C-alpha positions, 0 to 999 in steps of 0.5 A, a space after each residue: 542093949 535097949 531096943 528102941 521103941 517104934 516111932 508113933 504115927 502122928 495122931 488123927 485130928 479128925 474128931 477134935 477138929 469136928 468138935 471144934 468146928 461144930 462149936 465155932 460154926 453153930 451160928 452158920 448151922 442154925 441160920 441154914 436150918 432156919 432158912 430151910 424151915 421158912 422155905 418148907 413152911 412157905 411152900 408147903 402151905 402156899 405152893 405145894 405143887 412147886 415144892 418138888 422142883 424148888 426145894 431140891 434146887 434151893 437146898 444146896 444153897 443152905 447146906 453149904 453154910 453148915 460146913 463153914 466151921 471147919 474153915 474157921 478152925 483152919 484160919 484160927 489155927 494158922 493165925 495162932 501158929 498151931 500148924 507150925 507145931 503140927 508140921 514139926 510133929 511130922 504131919 504133912 500140909 496135905 494131911 492138914 488140908 484133907 483133915 479140913 476137907 473131911 471135916 467139912 464133908 462130915 458137917 455137910 452130912 450132918 446138916 444135910 440130914 437135918 435139913 432133909 428131915 426138917 424140910 420133908 417132915 414139914 412137907 408131909 406134916 402139912 398134908 402133902 405126899 412125897 413124889 418121885 419127882 421130889 426124890 429124883 431131884 434130891 438124889 440127882 441134884 441136891 445131894 451131889 451138889 451139896 457135897 461138891 459145893 462144900 468140897 469146892 468151898 473148902 478147897 478155895 477157903 483153905 488155899 485163899 486163907 493160906 495165901 492171906 495175911 491179916 489186914 486191919 478190919 479183916 481177920 481172914 477171907 472166911 467171911 466171904 467163903 460162904 458166897 463161894 460155896 453157894 455160888 455153884 448152886 446160885 449159878 445153876 439156878 440162874 442158868 436153869 431159869 434162863 434156859 427155861 425162858 428159852 424153852 429148854 426143858 431138860 433140867 436134869 442135863 443142866 444140873 448134872 453138868 453143873 455137878 460134874 464141873 464142880 466135882 472136876 474142879 475139886 478133883 483137879 485141885 486134889 491132883 495139884 495139892 502137893 504143888 499148891 500146898 507147901 509147908 510155908 503156906 501153913 506158917 503163921 503170918 503174924 
């Protein structure tokens, strides 16, 4: 009597999705890197004293752009019916969402490393020194806000795309998601500017609270993932 072979676990899509996301999102990555180079060169040469405060604040705005490739892959696969095959193969909607989230964070790590290397390299190459204020700003705000904003953009992008249907002249909501991703950083920057006008000087309290709010929203969505992402959300709308 033949012994039945054990059921194989569904294959991981992480590295395949990562490679595809790099290809589809390369334009976002290049644009983000160009922004950082221009900012670093301009401030290093004209206002090096303000680099320590402005570079950490602006950096998360540019790093989020680099993670958009994963959402483009998600939108394309849903429209083409790829997820219907994967669901039939045994994958769960939550696994597919977490795959997008992890790839977004992997892209974010790659882009953040490149941008930090370019920005700080240009700053040092122009004769400046890295201060503790700059290190603190990058550690306390830039890095946490970059990851929190990327996770927030992935969360909104996946959920919005799963609810949408193609319309004439608009293939998917992904074109608007970068604005959602940079929204937390822009709002934080605006809030800091307004409070500074009123004489409030505890900037780290503001930016810490902003990172906490975004992280809490992401965790809340993850807690509701089973309710918000049923199988029907991932079926092709065409």
